[in-house]
MMTF fields as JSON, N, C-alpha, C and O atoms, coordinates in Angstrom:
{
  "mmtfVersion": "1.0.0",
  "mmtfProducer": "UNKNOWN",
  "numBonds": 331,
  "numAtoms": 332,
  "numGroups": 83,
  "numChains": 1,
  "numModels": 1,
  "chainsPerModel": [1],
  "groupsPerChain": [83],
  "chainIdList": ["A"],
  "bondAtomList": [4, 2, 8, 6, 12, 10, 16, 14, 20, 18, 24, 22, 28, 26, 32, 30, 36, 34, 40, 38, 44, 42, 48, 46, 52, 50, 56, 54, 60, 58, 64, 62, 68, 66, 72, 70, 76, 74, 80, 78, 84, 82, 88, 86, 92, 90, 96, 94, 100, 98, 104, 102, 108, 106, 112, 110, 116, 114, 120, 118, 124, 122, 128, 126, 132, 130, 136, 134, 140, 138, 144, 142, 148, 146, 152, 150, 156, 154, 160, 158, 164, 162, 168, 166, 172, 170, 176, 174, 180, 178, 184, 182, 188, 186, 192, 190, 196, 194, 200, 198, 204, 202, 208, 206, 212, 210, 216, 214, 220, 218, 224, 222, 228, 226, 232, 230, 236, 234, 240, 238, 244, 242, 248, 246, 252, 250, 256, 254, 260, 258, 264, 262, 268, 266, 272, 270, 276, 274, 280, 278, 284, 282, 288, 286, 292, 290, 296, 294, 300, 298, 304, 302, 308, 306, 312, 310, 316, 314, 320, 318, 324, 322, 328, 326],
  "bondOrderList": [1, 1, 1, 1, 1, 1, 1, 1, 1, 1, 1, 1, 1, 1, 1, 1, 1, 1, 1, 1, 1, 1, 1, 1, 1, 1, 1, 1, 1, 1, 1, 1, 1, 1, 1, 1, 1, 1, 1, 1, 1, 1, 1, 1, 1, 1, 1, 1, 1, 1, 1, 1, 1, 1, 1, 1, 1, 1, 1, 1, 1, 1, 1, 1, 1, 1, 1, 1, 1, 1, 1, 1, 1, 1, 1, 1, 1, 1, 1, 1, 1, 1],
  "groupList": [{"groupName": "MET", "atomNameList": ["N", "CA", "C", "O"], "elementList": ["N", "C", "C", "O"], "formalChargeList": [0, 0, 0, 0], "bondAtomList": [1, 0, 2, 1, 3, 2], "bondOrderList": [1, 1, 2], "singleLetterCode": "M", "chemCompType": "L-PEPTIDE LINKING"}, {"groupName": "TRP", "atomNameList": ["N", "CA", "C", "O"], "elementList": ["N", "C", "C", "O"], "formalChargeList": [0, 0, 0, 0], "bondAtomList": [1, 0, 2, 1, 3, 2], "bondOrderList": [1, 1, 2], "singleLetterCode": "W", "chemCompType": "L-PEPTIDE LINKING"}, {"groupName": "ASP", "atomNameList": ["N", "CA", "C", "O"], "elementList": ["N", "C", "C", "O"], "formalChargeList": [0, 0, 0, 0], "bondAtomList": [1, 0, 2, 1, 3, 2], "bondOrderList": [1, 1, 2], "singleLetterCode": "D", "chemCompType": "L-PEPTIDE LINKING"}, {"groupName": "ALA", "atomNameList": ["N", "CA", "C", "O"], "elementList": ["N", "C", "C", "O"], "formalChargeList": [0, 0, 0, 0], "bondAtomList": [1, 0, 2, 1, 3, 2], "bondOrderList": [1, 1, 2], "singleLetterCode": "A", "chemCompType": "L-PEPTIDE LINKING"}, {"groupName": "GLY", "atomNameList": ["N", "CA", "C", "O"], "elementList": ["N", "C", "C", "O"], "formalChargeList": [0, 0, 0, 0], "bondAtomList": [1, 0, 2, 1, 3, 2], "bondOrderList": [1, 1, 2], "singleLetterCode": "G", "chemCompType": "PEPTIDE LINKING"}, {"groupName": "PHE", "atomNameList": ["N", "CA", "C", "O"], "elementList": ["N", "C", "C", "O"], "formalChargeList": [0, 0, 0, 0], "bondAtomList": [1, 0, 2, 1, 3, 2], "bondOrderList": [1, 1, 2], "singleLetterCode": "F", "chemCompType": "L-PEPTIDE LINKING"}, {"groupName": "ASN", "atomNameList": ["N", "CA", "C", "O"], "elementList": ["N", "C", "C", "O"], "formalChargeList": [0, 0, 0, 0], "bondAtomList": [1, 0, 2, 1, 3, 2], "bondOrderList": [1, 1, 2], "singleLetterCode": "N", "chemCompType": "L-PEPTIDE LINKING"}, {"groupName": "SER", "atomNameList": ["N", "CA", "C", "O"], "elementList": ["N", "C", "C", "O"], "formalChargeList": [0, 0, 0, 0], "bondAtomList": [1, 0, 2, 1, 3, 2], "bondOrderList": [1, 1, 2], "singleLetterCode": "S", "chemCompType": "L-PEPTIDE LINKING"}, {"groupName": "HIS", "atomNameList": ["N", "CA", "C", "O"], "elementList": ["N", "C", "C", "O"], "formalChargeList": [0, 0, 0, 0], "bondAtomList": [1, 0, 2, 1, 3, 2], "bondOrderList": [1, 1, 2], "singleLetterCode": "H", "chemCompType": "L-PEPTIDE LINKING"}, {"groupName": "LEU", "atomNameList": ["N", "CA", "C", "O"], "elementList": ["N", "C", "C", "O"], "formalChargeList": [0, 0, 0, 0], "bondAtomList": [1, 0, 2, 1, 3, 2], "bondOrderList": [1, 1, 2], "singleLetterCode": "L", "chemCompType": "L-PEPTIDE LINKING"}, {"groupName": "VAL", "atomNameList": ["N", "CA", "C", "O"], "elementList": ["N", "C", "C", "O"], "formalChargeList": [0, 0, 0, 0], "bondAtomList": [1, 0, 2, 1, 3, 2], "bondOrderList": [1, 1, 2], "singleLetterCode": "V", "chemCompType": "L-PEPTIDE LINKING"}, {"groupName": "THR", "atomNameList": ["N", "CA", "C", "O"], "elementList": ["N", "C", "C", "O"], "formalChargeList": [0, 0, 0, 0], "bondAtomList": [1, 0, 2, 1, 3, 2], "bondOrderList": [1, 1, 2], "singleLetterCode": "T", "chemCompType": "L-PEPTIDE LINKING"}, {"groupName": "TYR", "atomNameList": ["N", "CA", "C", "O"], "elementList": ["N", "C", "C", "O"], "formalChargeList": [0, 0, 0, 0], "bondAtomList": [1, 0, 2, 1, 3, 2], "bondOrderList": [1, 1, 2], "singleLetterCode": "Y", "chemCompType": "L-PEPTIDE LINKING"}, {"groupName": "PRO", "atomNameList": ["N", "CA", "C", "O"], "elementList": ["N", "C", "C", "O"], "formalChargeList": [0, 0, 0, 0], "bondAtomList": [1, 0, 2, 1, 3, 2], "bondOrderList": [1, 1, 2], "singleLetterCode": "P", "chemCompType": "L-PEPTIDE LINKING"}, {"groupName": "GLU", "atomNameList": ["N", "CA", "C", "O"], "elementList": ["N", "C", "C", "O"], "formalChargeList": [0, 0, 0, 0], "bondAtomList": [1, 0, 2, 1, 3, 2], "bondOrderList": [1, 1, 2], "singleLetterCode": "E", "chemCompType": "L-PEPTIDE LINKING"}, {"groupName": "ARG", "atomNameList": ["N", "CA", "C", "O"], "elementList": ["N", "C", "C", "O"], "formalChargeList": [0, 0, 0, 0], "bondAtomList": [1, 0, 2, 1, 3, 2], "bondOrderList": [1, 1, 2], "singleLetterCode": "R", "chemCompType": "L-PEPTIDE LINKING"}, {"groupName": "ILE", "atomNameList": ["N", "CA", "C", "O"], "elementList": ["N", "C", "C", "O"], "formalChargeList": [0, 0, 0, 0], "bondAtomList": [1, 0, 2, 1, 3, 2], "bondOrderList": [1, 1, 2], "singleLetterCode": "I", "chemCompType": "L-PEPTIDE LINKING"}, {"groupName": "LYS", "atomNameList": ["N", "CA", "C", "O"], "elementList": ["N", "C", "C", "O"], "formalChargeList": [0, 0, 0, 0], "bondAtomList": [1, 0, 2, 1, 3, 2], "bondOrderList": [1, 1, 2], "singleLetterCode": "K", "chemCompType": "L-PEPTIDE LINKING"}, {"groupName": "CYS", "atomNameList": ["N", "CA", "C", "O"], "elementList": ["N", "C", "C", "O"], "formalChargeList": [0, 0, 0, 0], "bondAtomList": [1, 0, 2, 1, 3, 2], "bondOrderList": [1, 1, 2], "singleLetterCode": "C", "chemCompType": "L-PEPTIDE LINKING"}],
  "groupTypeList": [0, 1, 2, 3, 1, 0, 4, 5, 6, 3, 7, 8, 7, 9, 4, 3, 0, 9, 10, 11, 3, 5, 12, 10, 13, 9, 3, 9, 4, 6, 0, 14, 10, 10, 15, 14, 7, 3, 1, 5, 7, 6, 9, 13, 10, 5, 16, 4, 9, 13, 12, 9, 11, 9, 3, 17, 15, 12, 1, 5, 17, 16, 7, 5, 16, 2, 16, 5, 9, 3, 11, 9, 18, 5, 16, 4, 7, 3, 11, 9, 16, 6, 11],
  "groupIdList": [1, 2, 3, 4, 5, 6, 7, 8, 9, 10, 11, 12, 13, 14, 15, 16, 17, 18, 19, 20, 21, 22, 23, 24, 25, 26, 27, 28, 29, 30, 31, 32, 33, 34, 35, 36, 37, 38, 39, 40, 41, 42, 43, 44, 45, 46, 47, 48, 49, 50, 51, 52, 53, 54, 55, 56, 57, 58, 59, 60, 61, 62, 63, 64, 65, 66, 67, 68, 69, 70, 71, 72, 73, 74, 75, 76, 77, 78, 79, 80, 81, 82, 83],
  "secStructList": [7, 2, 2, 2, 2, 2, 2, 2, 2, 2, 2, 2, 2, 2, 2, 2, 2, 2, 2, 2, 2, 2, 2, 2, 2, 2, 2, 2, 2, 7, 2, 2, 2, 2, 2, 6, 7, 2, 2, 2, 2, 2, 2, 2, 2, 2, 2, 2, 2, 2, 2, 2, 2, 2, 2, 2, 2, 2, 1, 7, 2, 2, 2, 2, 2, 2, 2, 2, 2, 2, 2, 2, 2, 2, 2, 2, 2, 2, 2, 2, 2, 6, 7],
  "xCoordList": [17.825, 17.865, 17.662, 16.912, 18.343, 18.209, 16.722, 16.161, 16.125, 14.821, 13.827, 12.88, 14.145, 13.145, 13.362, 12.418, 14.631, 14.949, 14.156, 13.324, 14.284, 13.709, 12.108, 11.441, 11.622, 10.17, 9.548, 8.442, 10.418, 10.044, 9.961, 8.914, 11.031, 11.126, 9.999, 9.346, 9.808, 8.752, 7.486, 6.919, 6.882, 5.762, 5.488, 4.394, 6.424, 6.494, 6.159, 5.292, 6.912, 6.889, 5.585, 4.951, 5.095, 3.889, 2.705, 1.817, 2.679, 1.766, 1.64, 0.537, 2.799, 2.974, 2.388, 1.792, 2.665, 2.295, 0.698, -0.014, 0.203, -1.247, -1.978, -3.002, -1.639, -2.205, -2.477, -3.577, -1.178, -1.232, -2.034, -2.709, -1.958, -2.686, -4.319, -5.174, -4.563, -5.92, -6.445, -7.532, -5.844, -6.227, -6.257, -7.212, -5.184, -5.051, -6.302, -6.911, -6.611, -7.883, -9.077, -9.923, -9.102, -10.254, -10.557, -11.684, -9.52, -9.503, -9.686, -10.332, -9.189, -9.364, -10.672, -11.23, -11.11, -12.369, -13.734, -14.824, -13.554, -14.763, -14.581, -14.959, -13.956, -13.715, -15.103, -14.949, -16.227, -17.517, -17.554, -18.048, -16.93, -16.841, -15.934, -16.174, -14.802, -13.856, -14.455, -14.238, -15.17, -15.687, -16.945, -17.248, -17.669, -18.8, -18.581, -19.524, -17.307, -17.061, -15.821, -14.731, -16.071, -15.187, -13.948, -12.774, -14.293, -13.367, -12.287, -11.073, -12.938, -12.058, -11.131, -10.037, -11.698, -10.934, -9.951, -8.968, -10.074, -9.027, -8.257, -7.186, -8.545, -7.722, -6.279, -5.357, -6.038, -4.596, -3.764, -2.609, -4.315, -3.751, -3.362, -2.199, -4.313, -4.024, -2.987, -2.435, -2.827, -1.818, -0.502, 0.538, -0.456, 0.705, 1.5, 2.73, 0.776, 1.357, 2.158, 3.316, 1.67, 2.8, 3.938, 5.058, 3.719, 4.9, 5.768, 6.98, 5.241, 6.273, 6.906, 8.018, 6.355, 6.901, 8.179, 9.271, 7.786, 8.849, 10.109, 11.266, 9.798, 10.771, 11.679, 12.908, 11.019, 11.772, 12.643, 13.831, 12.223, 12.863, 14.005, 15.134, 13.695, 14.395, 14.95, 15.74, 14.517, 14.93, 15.672, 15.912, 16.085, 16.85, 16.199, 14.973, 16.958, 16.345, 15.48, 14.495, 15.906, 14.994, 13.8, 12.736, 13.755, 12.549, 11.444, 10.249, 12.081, 11.36, 10.708, 9.521, 11.545, 10.945, 9.917, 8.836, 10.173, 9.116, 7.858, 6.82, 7.841, 6.657, 6.079, 4.854, 6.864, 6.216, 5.539, 4.591, 5.972, 5.252, 3.995, 2.92, 4.132, 2.818, 1.753, 0.571, 2.14, 1.103, 0.718, -0.409, 1.419, 1.088, -0.006, -0.993, 0.251, -0.819, -2.046, -3.102, -1.979, -3.19, -4.031, -5.262, -3.16, -3.927, -4.673, -5.826, -3.954, -4.522, -5.884, -6.845, -5.811, -6.775, -7.95, -9.086, -7.635, -8.798, -9.383, -10.558, -8.575, -9.28, -10.069, -11.094, -9.603, -10.583, -11.701, -12.782, -11.663, -12.873, -13.778, -14.969, -13.359, -14.393, -14.729, -15.351, -14.273, -14.844, -15.764, -16.254],
  "yCoordList": [0.549, 1.037, 0.037, 0.239, -1.132, -2.252, -2.778, -2.979, -2.986, -3.359, -2.458, -2.89, -1.19, -0.163, -0.359, -0.499, -0.356, -0.67, -1.905, -1.748, -3.024, -4.269, -4.084, -4.563, -3.347, -3.337, -2.342, -2.545, -1.203, -0.416, -1.292, -1.331, -1.942, -2.744, -3.837, -4.073, -4.367, -5.623, -4.852, -5.217, -3.901, -3.241, -2.769, -2.959, -2.21, -1.739, -3.009, -2.971, -3.999, -5.216, -5.787, -6.14, -5.918, -6.661, -5.722, -6.295, -4.427, -3.613, -3.876, -4.061, -3.895, -4.008, -5.534, -5.777, -6.405, -7.881, -8.055, -8.766, -7.341, -7.374, -6.64, -7.185, -5.56, -4.958, -5.772, -5.84, -6.517, -7.316, -8.572, -9.1, -9.063, -10.332, -9.952, -10.786, -8.822, -8.488, -8.01, -8.481, -7.115, -6.721, -7.77, -7.862, -8.524, -9.361, -10.437, -10.604, -11.082, -11.97, -11.146, -11.566, -9.868, -9.157, -8.792, -8.871, -8.428, -8.047, -9.241, -9.114, -10.377, -11.436, -12.2, -12.72, -12.274, -12.921, -12.098, -12.604, -10.9, -9.914, -8.492, -7.451, -8.629, -7.263, -6.292, -5.071, -6.773, -6.145, -5.128, -4.001, -5.777, -5.04, -3.901, -2.959, -3.882, -3.008, -1.912, -0.719, -2.323, -1.306, -0.536, 0.575, -1.209, -0.437, 0.29, 0.915, 0.324, 1.188, 1.944, 1.412, 3.367, 4.29, 4.012, 4.197, 3.597, 3.33, 2.267, 2.427, 1.124, -0.016, 0.198, -0.352, 1.095, 1.511, 2.587, 2.672, 3.359, 4.435, 4.105, 4.708, 3.25, 3.072, 2.59, 2.983, 1.75, 1.463, 2.805, 2.901, 3.727, 4.998, 5.597, 5.933, 5.721, 6.357, 5.582, 6.161, 4.404, 3.505, 3.697, 3.845, 3.706, 3.92, 5.118, 5.076, 6.269, 7.64, 7.703, 8.098, 7.332, 7.344, 6.557, 6.956, 5.324, 4.342, 4.972, 4.758, 5.74, 6.341, 7.647, 7.962, 8.39, 9.334, 8.962, 9.51, 7.678, 6.982, 6.54, 6.821, 5.947, 5.516, 6.713, 6.659, 7.723, 8.929, 9.357, 9.487, 9.608, 10.125, 9.224, 9.688, 7.913, 7.185, 5.742, 5.063, 5.409, 4.073, 4.427, 5.563, 3.055, 3.031, 3.523, 3.486, 3.973, 4.434, 3.405, 3.735, 2.139, 0.979, 0.91, 0.784, 0.972, 0.773, 1.957, 1.741, 3.165, 4.208, 3.957, 4.201, 3.472, 3.302, 2.241, 2.38, 1.311, 0.128, 0.652, 0.415, 1.407, 1.906, 2.907, 2.995, 3.685, 4.797, 4.14, 4.73, 3.017, 2.274, 1.635, 1.674, 1.071, 0.467, 1.471, 1.236, 2.561, 3.658, 4.267, 4.761, 4.339, 4.953, 3.825, 4.198, 2.544, 1.63, 1.638, 1.412, 1.945, 2.084, 3.291, 3.302, 4.424, 5.617, 5.475, 5.886, 4.852, 4.266, 3.481, 3.705, 2.668, 1.609, 2.416, 2.382, 3.123, 3.791, 4.96, 5.307, 5.518, 6.489, 5.744, 6.249, 4.475, 3.798, 3.32, 3.371, 2.863, 2.42, 3.353, 3.047, 4.558, 5.648, 6.745, 7.792, 6.357, 7.222, 6.558, 7.16],
  "zCoordList": [22.208, 20.821, 19.828, 18.873, 20.009, 19.176, 19.179, 18.102, 20.285, 20.378, 19.606, 18.95, 19.756, 19.065, 17.503, 16.725, 17.138, 15.627, 15.234, 14.341, 15.734, 15.461, 15.336, 14.419, 16.355, 16.444, 15.309, 14.809, 14.949, 13.926, 12.578, 11.932, 12.214, 11.111, 11.177, 10.16, 12.103, 12.156, 11.922, 10.892, 12.571, 12.443, 10.965, 10.434, 10.397, 8.953, 7.937, 7.064, 8.191, 7.343, 7.503, 6.508, 8.736, 9.051, 8.395, 7.765, 8.518, 7.816, 6.358, 5.844, 5.654, 4.175, 3.755, 2.705, 4.713, 4.282, 4.608, 3.899, 5.748, 5.985, 4.879, 4.468, 4.366, 3.309, 2.119, 1.571, 1.672, 0.475, 0.761, -0.123, 2.024, 2.283, 2.259, 1.961, 2.552, 2.465, 1.158, 0.825, 0.312, -0.851, -2.008, -2.779, -2.07, -3.186, -3.246, -4.303, -2.164, -2.086, -2.514, -3.303, -1.915, -2.0, -3.575, -4.065, -4.212, -5.516, -6.372, -7.412, -6.045, -6.934, -6.714, -7.68, -5.657, -5.269, -5.256, -5.523, -4.945, -4.745, -5.295, -4.758, -6.422, -7.142, -7.16, -7.18, -7.154, -7.057, -5.755, -5.752, -4.681, -3.512, -3.511, -2.755, -4.362, -4.493, -5.449, -5.236, -6.444, -7.491, -6.967, -7.401, -5.991, -5.368, -4.236, -3.75, -3.638, -2.437, -2.682, -2.891, -2.642, -2.832, -1.698, -2.018, -0.485, 0.546, 0.188, 0.316, -0.296, -0.733, -1.884, -2.006, -2.763, -3.988, -3.676, -4.412, -2.757, -2.523, -1.326, -1.252, -0.307, 0.648, 0.319, 1.033, -0.737, -1.002, -1.285, -0.87, -1.925, -2.326, -0.931, -0.711, -0.03, 1.173, 2.185, 3.121, 1.92, 2.54, 1.704, 2.346, 0.494, -0.267, -0.094, -0.064, 0.029, 0.17, 1.264, 1.133, 2.471, 3.73, 3.477, 3.795, 2.857, 2.629, 1.607, 1.644, 0.688, -0.306, 0.331, -0.091, 1.24, 2.053, 2.659, 2.514, 3.543, 4.179, 3.357, 3.668, 2.47, 1.518, 1.018, 1.064, 0.569, 0.121, 1.072, 0.778, 2.227, 3.296, 3.856, 4.014, 4.158, 4.987, 4.431, 5.087, 3.331, 2.755, 1.562, 1.154, 0.935, -0.215, -1.54, -1.64, -2.542, -3.712, -4.458, -5.118, -4.314, -5.143, -4.295, -4.902, -2.918, -2.267, -2.772, -2.976, -2.913, -3.235, -4.676, -4.891, -5.604, -6.948, -6.863, -7.436, -6.255, -6.045, -5.524, -6.143, -4.343, -3.798, -4.68, -4.763, -5.36, -6.189, -7.489, -8.008, -7.986, -9.101, -8.484, -9.082, -7.334, -6.773, -6.425, -6.675, -5.866, -5.594, -6.84, -6.857, -7.897, -9.122, -9.734, -10.368, -9.498, -9.971, -9.276, -9.868, -7.734, -6.927, -7.291, -7.27, -7.665, -8.058, -9.388, -9.516, -10.425, -11.66, -11.632, -12.368, -10.803, -10.549, -9.88, -10.353, -8.788, -8.077, -8.999, -8.877, -9.868, -10.881, -11.923, -12.382, -12.347, -13.339, -12.628, -13.215, -11.477, -10.912, -10.496, -10.44, -10.164, -9.541, -10.726, -10.547, -11.767, -12.966, -13.835, -14.791]
}
């Protein structure tokens, strides 16, 4: 059970870190790629929503608030880019 718990936490942490490690340099160095691609501008929203659902159901309130704010920012930026 402990190994499953550790694996679950490690995989979710790794996923969040990899998304951040990918999108921050992409947005800072190649914003035109994000602006020109509906896929790259909307993908953070589609990643944020499952994390938001997990946070609401299983995690602490502060985690939910943080992920909610981040997902709102992703939705806002995707809306601004795609309109």
